[in-house]
PyMOL Python script that loads the backbone (N, CA, C, O; Angstrom):
from pymol import cmd

cmd.read_pdbstr("""\
ATOM      1  N   MET A   1      -0.109  11.005  -7.940  1.00  0.00           N
ATOM      2  CA  MET A   1      -0.813  10.961  -7.001  1.00  0.00           C
ATOM      3  C   MET A   1      -2.321  10.839  -6.273  1.00  0.00           C
ATOM      4  O   MET A   1      -2.553  10.070  -5.340  1.00  0.00           O
ATOM      5  N   ASN A   2      -3.212  11.667  -6.825  1.00  0.00           N
ATOM      6  CA  ASN A   2      -4.527  12.027  -6.417  1.00  0.00           C
ATOM      7  C   ASN A   2      -5.095  10.313  -6.863  1.00  0.00           C
ATOM      8  O   ASN A   2      -5.825   9.910  -5.957  1.00  0.00           O
ATOM      9  N   ASP A   3      -4.995   9.628  -7.597  1.00  0.00           N
ATOM     10  CA  ASP A   3      -5.290   8.313  -8.001  1.00  0.00           C
ATOM     11  C   ASP A   3      -5.284   7.776  -6.549  1.00  0.00           C
ATOM     12  O   ASP A   3      -6.275   7.535  -5.859  1.00  0.00           O
ATOM     13  N   ILE A   4      -4.039   7.641  -6.231  1.00  0.00           N
ATOM     14  CA  ILE A   4      -3.816   6.842  -5.669  1.00  0.00           C
ATOM     15  C   ILE A   4      -4.439   6.967  -4.179  1.00  0.00           C
ATOM     16  O   ILE A   4      -4.534   6.000  -3.423  1.00  0.00           O
ATOM     17  N   PHE A   5      -4.869   8.340  -3.839  1.00  0.00           N
ATOM     18  CA  PHE A   5      -5.223   8.695  -2.874  1.00  0.00           C
ATOM     19  C   PHE A   5      -6.698   8.439  -3.078  1.00  0.00           C
ATOM     20  O   PHE A   5      -7.125   8.068  -1.984  1.00  0.00           O
ATOM     21  N   ASP A   6      -7.647   8.461  -3.938  1.00  0.00           N
ATOM     22  CA  ASP A   6      -8.793   8.511  -4.325  1.00  0.00           C
ATOM     23  C   ASP A   6      -8.953   6.963  -4.114  1.00  0.00           C
ATOM     24  O   ASP A   6     -10.086   6.553  -3.862  1.00  0.00           O
ATOM     25  N   THR A   7      -8.118   6.246  -4.178  1.00  0.00           N
ATOM     26  CA  THR A   7      -8.215   4.790  -4.377  1.00  0.00           C
ATOM     27  C   THR A   7      -8.683   4.108  -2.860  1.00  0.00           C
ATOM     28  O   THR A   7      -9.558   3.339  -2.462  1.00  0.00           O
ATOM     29  N   ALA A   8      -7.423   4.963  -2.213  1.00  0.00           N
ATOM     30  CA  ALA A   8      -7.337   4.737  -0.499  1.00  0.00           C
ATOM     31  C   ALA A   8      -8.353   5.024   0.080  1.00  0.00           C
ATOM     32  O   ALA A   8      -8.793   4.352   1.012  1.00  0.00           O
ATOM     33  N   ILE A   9      -9.021   6.301  -0.473  1.00  0.00           N
ATOM     34  CA  ILE A   9     -10.393   6.459   0.407  1.00  0.00           C
ATOM     35  C   ILE A   9     -11.583   6.130   0.250  1.00  0.00           C
ATOM     36  O   ILE A   9     -12.527   6.537   0.928  1.00  0.00           O
ATOM     37  N   ASN A  10     -11.647   5.037  -1.051  1.00  0.00           N
ATOM     38  CA  ASN A  10     -12.676   4.506  -1.332  1.00  0.00           C
ATOM     39  C   ASN A  10     -12.431   3.191  -0.865  1.00  0.00           C
ATOM     40  O   ASN A  10     -13.421   2.460  -0.819  1.00  0.00           O
ATOM     41  N   ILE A  11     -11.252   2.681  -0.478  1.00  0.00           N
ATOM     42  CA  ILE A  11     -11.529   1.026   0.335  1.00  0.00           C
ATOM     43  C   ILE A  11     -12.935   0.882   1.200  1.00  0.00           C
ATOM     44  O   ILE A  11     -13.340   1.560   2.144  1.00  0.00           O
ATOM     45  N   HIS A  12     -13.500  -0.203   0.559  1.00  0.00           N
ATOM     46  CA  HIS A  12     -14.570  -0.319   1.483  1.00  0.00           C
ATOM     47  C   HIS A  12     -14.548  -1.254   2.731  1.00  0.00           C
ATOM     48  O   HIS A  12     -15.366  -1.256   3.650  1.00  0.00           O
ATOM     49  N   PHE A  13     -13.208  -2.227   2.549  1.00  0.00           N
ATOM     50  CA  PHE A  13     -12.868  -2.926   3.726  1.00  0.00           C
ATOM     51  C   PHE A  13     -11.600  -2.898   3.966  1.00  0.00           C
ATOM     52  O   PHE A  13     -10.856  -2.562   3.045  1.00  0.00           O
ATOM     53  N   ILE A  14     -11.161  -3.171   4.990  1.00  0.00           N
ATOM     54  CA  ILE A  14      -9.351  -3.040   4.884  1.00  0.00           C
ATOM     55  C   ILE A  14      -8.507  -3.954   4.268  1.00  0.00           C
ATOM     56  O   ILE A  14      -7.306  -3.759   4.083  1.00  0.00           O
ATOM     57  N   THR A  15      -9.245  -5.148   3.884  1.00  0.00           N
ATOM     58  CA  THR A  15      -8.381  -6.354   3.585  1.00  0.00           C
ATOM     59  C   THR A  15      -8.678  -6.496   2.021  1.00  0.00           C
ATOM     60  O   THR A  15      -8.381  -7.434   1.280  1.00  0.00           O
ATOM     61  N   GLN A  16      -9.413  -5.186   1.694  1.00  0.00           N
ATOM     62  CA  GLN A  16      -9.935  -5.025   0.170  1.00  0.00           C
ATOM     63  C   GLN A  16      -8.605  -5.187  -0.743  1.00  0.00           C
ATOM     64  O   GLN A  16      -8.923  -5.756  -1.787  1.00  0.00           O
ATOM     65  N   PHE A  17      -7.142  -4.861  -0.701  1.00  0.00           N
ATOM     66  CA  PHE A  17      -6.340  -5.158  -1.723  1.00  0.00           C
ATOM     67  C   PHE A  17      -5.499  -6.372  -1.313  1.00  0.00           C
ATOM     68  O   PHE A  17      -5.960  -7.183  -0.510  1.00  0.00           O
ATOM     69  N   GLN A  18      -4.185  -6.527  -1.884  1.00  0.00           N
ATOM     70  CA  GLN A  18      -3.600  -8.044  -2.082  1.00  0.00           C
ATOM     71  C   GLN A  18      -2.479  -7.670  -0.768  1.00  0.00           C
ATOM     72  O   GLN A  18      -2.225  -6.544  -0.342  1.00  0.00           O
ATOM     73  N   ILE A  19      -1.864  -9.098  -0.248  1.00  0.00           N
ATOM     74  CA  ILE A  19      -0.753  -8.802   1.085  1.00  0.00           C
ATOM     75  C   ILE A  19       0.080  -8.851  -0.136  1.00  0.00           C
ATOM     76  O   ILE A  19       0.075  -9.535  -1.159  1.00  0.00           O
ATOM     77  N   ASP A  20       0.906  -7.740   0.402  1.00  0.00           N
ATOM     78  CA  ASP A  20       2.427  -7.296  -0.719  1.00  0.00           C
ATOM     79  C   ASP A  20       2.947  -8.491  -0.510  1.00  0.00           C
ATOM     80  O   ASP A  20       2.794  -9.164   0.509  1.00  0.00           O
ATOM     81  N   GLU A  21       3.922  -8.941  -2.005  1.00  0.00           N
ATOM     82  CA  GLU A  21       4.625 -10.146  -1.842  1.00  0.00           C
ATOM     83  C   GLU A  21       5.862  -9.878  -1.130  1.00  0.00           C
ATOM     84  O   GLU A  21       6.420 -10.796  -0.529  1.00  0.00           O
ATOM     85  N   ILE A  22       6.259  -8.903  -1.142  1.00  0.00           N
ATOM     86  CA  ILE A  22       7.843  -8.711  -0.660  1.00  0.00           C
ATOM     87  C   ILE A  22       7.868  -8.638   1.169  1.00  0.00           C
ATOM     88  O   ILE A  22       8.611  -9.224   1.957  1.00  0.00           O
ATOM     89  N   LEU A  23       7.008  -7.904   1.357  1.00  0.00           N
ATOM     90  CA  LEU A  23       6.622  -7.240   2.917  1.00  0.00           C
ATOM     91  C   LEU A  23       5.854  -8.374   3.897  1.00  0.00           C
ATOM     92  O   LEU A  23       6.209  -8.806   4.994  1.00  0.00           O
ATOM     93  N   GLY A  24       4.602  -8.710   3.040  1.00  0.00           N
ATOM     94  CA  GLY A  24       4.236  -9.984   3.597  1.00  0.00           C
ATOM     95  C   GLY A  24       2.979  -9.401   4.476  1.00  0.00           C
ATOM     96  O   GLY A  24       2.637  -8.234   4.288  1.00  0.00           O
ATOM     97  N   GLU A  25       2.270 -10.240   5.468  1.00  0.00           N
ATOM     98  CA  GLU A  25       1.432  -9.570   6.413  1.00  0.00           C
ATOM     99  C   GLU A  25       2.056  -8.624   7.403  1.00  0.00           C
ATOM    100  O   GLU A  25       3.209  -8.828   7.785  1.00  0.00           O
ATOM    101  N   PRO A  26       1.379  -7.634   7.825  1.00  0.00           N
ATOM    102  CA  PRO A  26       0.132  -7.326   7.698  1.00  0.00           C
ATOM    103  C   PRO A  26       0.087  -6.025   6.289  1.00  0.00           C
ATOM    104  O   PRO A  26      -0.898  -5.314   6.095  1.00  0.00           O
ATOM    105  N   CYS A  27       1.318  -5.964   5.481  1.00  0.00           N
ATOM    106  CA  CYS A  27       1.136  -5.007   4.881  1.00  0.00           C
ATOM    107  C   CYS A  27       0.541  -5.152   3.283  1.00  0.00           C
ATOM    108  O   CYS A  27       0.990  -5.944   2.456  1.00  0.00           O
ATOM    109  N   ARG A  28      -0.226  -4.495   3.126  1.00  0.00           N
ATOM    110  CA  ARG A  28      -1.035  -4.807   1.848  1.00  0.00           C
ATOM    111  C   ARG A  28      -0.867  -3.698   0.505  1.00  0.00           C
ATOM    112  O   ARG A  28      -0.030  -2.811   0.672  1.00  0.00           O
ATOM    113  N   ARG A  29      -1.368  -3.708  -0.362  1.00  0.00           N
ATOM    114  CA  ARG A  29      -0.723  -2.883  -1.501  1.00  0.00           C
ATOM    115  C   ARG A  29      -1.942  -2.068  -2.709  1.00  0.00           C
ATOM    116  O   ARG A  29      -2.965  -2.514  -3.228  1.00  0.00           O
ATOM    117  N   ILE A  30      -1.617  -1.431  -2.762  1.00  0.00           N
ATOM    118  CA  ILE A  30      -2.556  -1.071  -3.899  1.00  0.00           C
ATOM    119  C   ILE A  30      -1.809  -0.420  -4.958  1.00  0.00           C
ATOM    120  O   ILE A  30      -1.013   0.409  -4.516  1.00  0.00           O
ATOM    121  N   VAL A  31      -1.821  -0.546  -6.289  1.00  0.00           N
ATOM    122  CA  VAL A  31      -1.520  -0.397  -7.620  1.00  0.00           C
ATOM    123  C   VAL A  31      -2.425   0.215  -8.318  1.00  0.00           C
ATOM    124  O   VAL A  31      -3.605  -0.116  -8.433  1.00  0.00           O
ATOM    125  N   VAL A  32      -1.736   1.371  -8.928  1.00  0.00           N
ATOM    126  CA  VAL A  32      -2.142   2.416  -9.427  1.00  0.00           C
ATOM    127  C   VAL A  32      -1.461   3.072 -10.666  1.00  0.00           C
ATOM    128  O   VAL A  32      -0.647   3.973 -10.460  1.00  0.00           O
ATOM    129  N   ARG A  33      -1.730   2.693 -11.898  1.00  0.00           N
ATOM    130  CA  ARG A  33      -1.003   2.976 -12.886  1.00  0.00           C
ATOM    131  C   ARG A  33       0.590   2.358 -12.537  1.00  0.00           C
ATOM    132  O   ARG A  33       0.777   1.157 -12.339  1.00  0.00           O
ATOM    133  N   ASN A  34       1.733   3.426 -12.495  1.00  0.00           N
ATOM    134  CA  ASN A  34       3.149   2.602 -12.310  1.00  0.00           C
ATOM    135  C   ASN A  34       3.322   2.646 -10.874  1.00  0.00           C
ATOM    136  O   ASN A  34       4.446   2.427 -10.423  1.00  0.00           O
ATOM    137  N   TYR A  35       2.298   2.916 -10.049  1.00  0.00           N
ATOM    138  CA  TYR A  35       2.973   3.237  -8.672  1.00  0.00           C
ATOM    139  C   TYR A  35       1.734   2.339  -7.706  1.00  0.00           C
ATOM    140  O   TYR A  35       0.532   2.090  -7.796  1.00  0.00           O
ATOM    141  N   LYS A  36       2.794   2.072  -6.823  1.00  0.00           N
ATOM    142  CA  LYS A  36       2.733   1.093  -5.478  1.00  0.00           C
ATOM    143  C   LYS A  36       2.628   1.914  -4.328  1.00  0.00           C
ATOM    144  O   LYS A  36       3.437   2.790  -4.025  1.00  0.00           O
ATOM    145  N   ALA A  37       1.233   1.494  -3.465  1.00  0.00           N
ATOM    146  CA  ALA A  37       0.846   2.206  -2.041  1.00  0.00           C
ATOM    147  C   ALA A  37       1.181   1.008  -1.210  1.00  0.00           C
ATOM    148  O   ALA A  37       0.729  -0.077  -1.578  1.00  0.00           O
ATOM    149  N   ILE A  38       2.026   1.083   0.025  1.00  0.00           N
ATOM    150  CA  ILE A  38       1.869   0.231   0.546  1.00  0.00           C
ATOM    151  C   ILE A  38       1.434   0.524   2.263  1.00  0.00           C
ATOM    152  O   ILE A  38       1.993   1.359   2.974  1.00  0.00           O
ATOM    153  N   TYR A  39       0.246  -0.433   2.716  1.00  0.00           N
ATOM    154  CA  TYR A  39      -0.285   0.439   3.891  1.00  0.00           C
ATOM    155  C   TYR A  39      -0.765  -0.688   4.724  1.00  0.00           C
ATOM    156  O   TYR A  39      -0.783  -1.808   4.215  1.00  0.00           O
ATOM    157  N   VAL A  40      -1.190  -0.507   6.050  1.00  0.00           N
ATOM    158  CA  VAL A  40      -1.653  -1.562   7.169  1.00  0.00           C
ATOM    159  C   VAL A  40      -2.694  -0.906   7.626  1.00  0.00           C
ATOM    160  O   VAL A  40      -2.961   0.293   7.544  1.00  0.00           O
ATOM    161  N   PRO A  41      -3.496  -2.131   8.310  1.00  0.00           N
ATOM    162  CA  PRO A  41      -4.806  -1.570   8.945  1.00  0.00           C
ATOM    163  C   PRO A  41      -4.651  -1.104  10.130  1.00  0.00           C
ATOM    164  O   PRO A  41      -4.065  -1.801  10.957  1.00  0.00           O
ATOM    165  N   LYS A  42      -5.242   0.442  10.553  1.00  0.00           N
ATOM    166  CA  LYS A  42      -5.010   0.844  12.012  1.00  0.00           C
ATOM    167  C   LYS A  42      -5.839   0.509  12.728  1.00  0.00           C
ATOM    168  O   LYS A  42      -5.560   0.666  13.916  1.00  0.00           O
ATOM    169  N   ASN A  43      -7.274  -0.119  12.402  1.00  0.00           N
ATOM    170  CA  ASN A  43      -8.392  -0.452  13.041  1.00  0.00           C
ATOM    171  C   ASN A  43      -9.357  -0.447  11.892  1.00  0.00           C
ATOM    172  O   ASN A  43      -9.207  -0.163  10.704  1.00  0.00           O
ATOM    173  N   ASP A  44     -10.689  -0.958  12.796  1.00  0.00           N
ATOM    174  CA  ASP A  44     -11.741  -1.857  11.572  1.00  0.00           C
ATOM    175  C   ASP A  44     -11.984  -0.376  10.504  1.00  0.00           C
ATOM    176  O   ASP A  44     -12.929  -0.483   9.723  1.00  0.00           O
ATOM    177  N   ASN A  45     -11.483   0.457  10.472  1.00  0.00           N
ATOM    178  CA  ASN A  45     -12.246   1.822   9.302  1.00  0.00           C
ATOM    179  C   ASN A  45     -11.151   2.577   8.974  1.00  0.00           C
ATOM    180  O   ASN A  45     -11.370   3.622   8.362  1.00  0.00           O
ATOM    181  N   LYS A  46     -10.220   2.336   9.196  1.00  0.00           N
ATOM    182  CA  LYS A  46      -8.780   3.368   8.986  1.00  0.00           C
ATOM    183  C   LYS A  46      -7.676   2.311   8.629  1.00  0.00           C
ATOM    184  O   LYS A  46      -7.649   1.134   8.990  1.00  0.00           O
ATOM    185  N   ILE A  47      -6.635   3.077   7.724  1.00  0.00           N
ATOM    186  CA  ILE A  47      -5.337   2.690   7.319  1.00  0.00           C
ATOM    187  C   ILE A  47      -4.638   3.591   7.167  1.00  0.00           C
ATOM    188  O   ILE A  47      -4.940   4.748   6.876  1.00  0.00           O
ATOM    189  N   ARG A  48      -3.070   2.880   7.459  1.00  0.00           N
ATOM    190  CA  ARG A  48      -2.046   3.780   7.628  1.00  0.00           C
ATOM    191  C   ARG A  48      -0.774   3.657   6.273  1.00  0.00           C
ATOM    192  O   ARG A  48       0.147   2.848   6.160  1.00  0.00           O
ATOM    193  N   ILE A  49      -1.124   4.640   5.503  1.00  0.00           N
ATOM    194  CA  ILE A  49      -0.065   4.400   4.043  1.00  0.00           C
ATOM    195  C   ILE A  49       1.316   4.163   4.558  1.00  0.00           C
ATOM    196  O   ILE A  49       1.536   4.921   5.503  1.00  0.00           O
ATOM    197  N   LEU A  50       2.310   3.396   4.282  1.00  0.00           N
ATOM    198  CA  LEU A  50       3.615   3.530   4.411  1.00  0.00           C
ATOM    199  C   LEU A  50       4.382   4.221   3.623  1.00  0.00           C
ATOM    200  O   LEU A  50       5.254   5.047   3.893  1.00  0.00           O
ATOM    201  N   ARG A  51       3.966   3.791   2.540  1.00  0.00           N
ATOM    202  CA  ARG A  51       5.098   4.158   1.774  1.00  0.00           C
ATOM    203  C   ARG A  51       4.416   4.419   0.224  1.00  0.00           C
ATOM    204  O   ARG A  51       3.457   3.671   0.033  1.00  0.00           O
ATOM    205  N   VAL A  52       4.768   5.462  -1.077  1.00  0.00           N
ATOM    206  CA  VAL A  52       4.176   5.232  -2.310  1.00  0.00           C
ATOM    207  C   VAL A  52       5.494   5.146  -3.138  1.00  0.00           C
ATOM    208  O   VAL A  52       6.370   5.837  -2.617  1.00  0.00           O
ATOM    209  N   PHE A  53       5.949   4.429  -4.409  1.00  0.00           N
ATOM    210  CA  PHE A  53       7.101   4.443  -4.664  1.00  0.00           C
ATOM    211  C   PHE A  53       6.224   4.138  -6.311  1.00  0.00           C
ATOM    212  O   PHE A  53       5.026   3.871  -6.406  1.00  0.00           O
ATOM    213  N   ASN A  54       7.203   4.272  -7.475  1.00  0.00           N
ATOM    214  CA  ASN A  54       7.271   3.639  -8.604  1.00  0.00           C
ATOM    215  C   ASN A  54       7.470   2.407  -9.141  1.00  0.00           C
ATOM    216  O   ASN A  54       8.380   1.841  -8.536  1.00  0.00           O
ATOM    217  N   THR A  55       7.085   1.852  -9.876  1.00  0.00           N
ATOM    218  CA  THR A  55       6.651   0.306  -9.885  1.00  0.00           C
ATOM    219  C   THR A  55       7.747   0.194 -10.253  1.00  0.00           C
ATOM    220  O   THR A  55       8.358  -0.772  -9.796  1.00  0.00           O
ATOM    221  N   TYR A  56       8.603   1.271 -11.391  1.00  0.00           N
ATOM    222  CA  TYR A  56       9.904   0.678 -12.381  1.00  0.00           C
ATOM    223  C   TYR A  56      11.007   0.509 -11.528  1.00  0.00           C
ATOM    224  O   TYR A  56      11.991  -0.105 -11.940  1.00  0.00           O
ATOM    225  N   LYS A  57      10.967   1.017 -10.287  1.00  0.00           N
ATOM    226  CA  LYS A  57      12.398   0.664  -9.520  1.00  0.00           C
ATOM    227  C   LYS A  57      12.245  -0.890  -8.930  1.00  0.00           C
ATOM    228  O   LYS A  57      11.273  -1.644  -8.876  1.00  0.00           O
ATOM    229  N   ASN A  58      13.424  -1.012  -8.575  1.00  0.00           N
ATOM    230  CA  ASN A  58      13.732  -2.306  -8.048  1.00  0.00           C
ATOM    231  C   ASN A  58      13.239  -2.396  -6.489  1.00  0.00           C
ATOM    232  O   ASN A  58      13.956  -1.850  -5.650  1.00  0.00           O
ATOM    233  N   PRO A  59      12.310  -2.913  -6.159  1.00  0.00           N
ATOM    234  CA  PRO A  59      11.564  -3.127  -4.833  1.00  0.00           C
ATOM    235  C   PRO A  59      12.600  -3.508  -3.517  1.00  0.00           C
ATOM    236  O   PRO A  59      12.408  -3.164  -2.351  1.00  0.00           O
ATOM    237  N   GLU A  60      13.593  -4.205  -3.964  1.00  0.00           N
ATOM    238  CA  GLU A  60      14.486  -4.726  -3.023  1.00  0.00           C
ATOM    239  C   GLU A  60      15.486  -3.831  -2.745  1.00  0.00           C
ATOM    240  O   GLU A  60      16.244  -4.016  -1.793  1.00  0.00           O
ATOM    241  N   ASN A  61      15.585  -2.739  -3.581  1.00  0.00           N
ATOM    242  CA  ASN A  61      16.848  -1.460  -3.391  1.00  0.00           C
ATOM    243  C   ASN A  61      15.725  -0.798  -1.922  1.00  0.00           C
ATOM    244  O   ASN A  61      16.285  -0.299  -0.945  1.00  0.00           O
ATOM    245  N   LEU A  62      14.461  -0.877  -1.970  1.00  0.00           N
ATOM    246  CA  LEU A  62      13.781   0.190  -0.810  1.00  0.00           C
ATOM    247  C   LEU A  62      13.794  -0.434   0.265  1.00  0.00           C
ATOM    248  O   LEU A  62      13.637  -1.655   0.267  1.00  0.00           O
ATOM    249  N   THR A  63      13.999   0.323   1.485  1.00  0.00           N
ATOM    250  CA  THR A  63      13.991  -0.271   2.941  1.00  0.00           C
ATOM    251  C   THR A  63      12.732  -0.321   3.542  1.00  0.00           C
ATOM    252  O   THR A  63      11.909   0.570   3.329  1.00  0.00           O
ATOM    253  N   ALA A  64      12.417  -1.593   4.518  1.00  0.00           N
ATOM    254  CA  ALA A  64      11.128  -2.000   4.920  1.00  0.00           C
ATOM    255  C   ALA A  64      11.048  -0.807   5.852  1.00  0.00           C
ATOM    256  O   ALA A  64      11.892  -0.234   6.540  1.00  0.00           O
ATOM    257  N   PRO A  65       9.230  -0.551   5.560  1.00  0.00           N
ATOM    258  CA  PRO A  65       8.659   0.591   5.967  1.00  0.00           C
ATOM    259  C   PRO A  65       8.885   0.200   8.004  1.00  0.00           C
ATOM    260  O   PRO A  65       9.034  -0.891   8.555  1.00  0.00           O
ATOM    261  N   ASN A  66       8.842   1.094   8.392  1.00  0.00           N
ATOM    262  CA  ASN A  66       8.312   1.524  10.072  1.00  0.00           C
ATOM    263  C   ASN A  66       6.883   0.603  10.299  1.00  0.00           C
ATOM    264  O   ASN A  66       5.832   1.176  10.013  1.00  0.00           O
ATOM    265  N   LEU A  67       6.847  -0.092  10.548  1.00  0.00           N
ATOM    266  CA  LEU A  67       5.010  -0.494  11.255  1.00  0.00           C
ATOM    267  C   LEU A  67       5.145   0.410  12.542  1.00  0.00           C
ATOM    268  O   LEU A  67       4.211   0.492  13.340  1.00  0.00           O
TER     269      LEU A  67
END
""", "prot")
cmd.dss("prot")
cmd.show_as("cartoon", "prot")
cmd.util.cbc("prot")
cmd.orient("prot")
């Protein structure tokens, strides 16, 4: 988990990572090892992490996060 938070802290611009293929815009994803963190931009210099989950699980079984 520390690796995910370290990656999120070191984001240089809020659109740095890819748009999530399941949730679409504005949700973006950070993938670290076998974990995925879904985040949305809050403003020019902050993000909100919505969910962190193990990528070995089927993402279709996860409920959509509240934006």
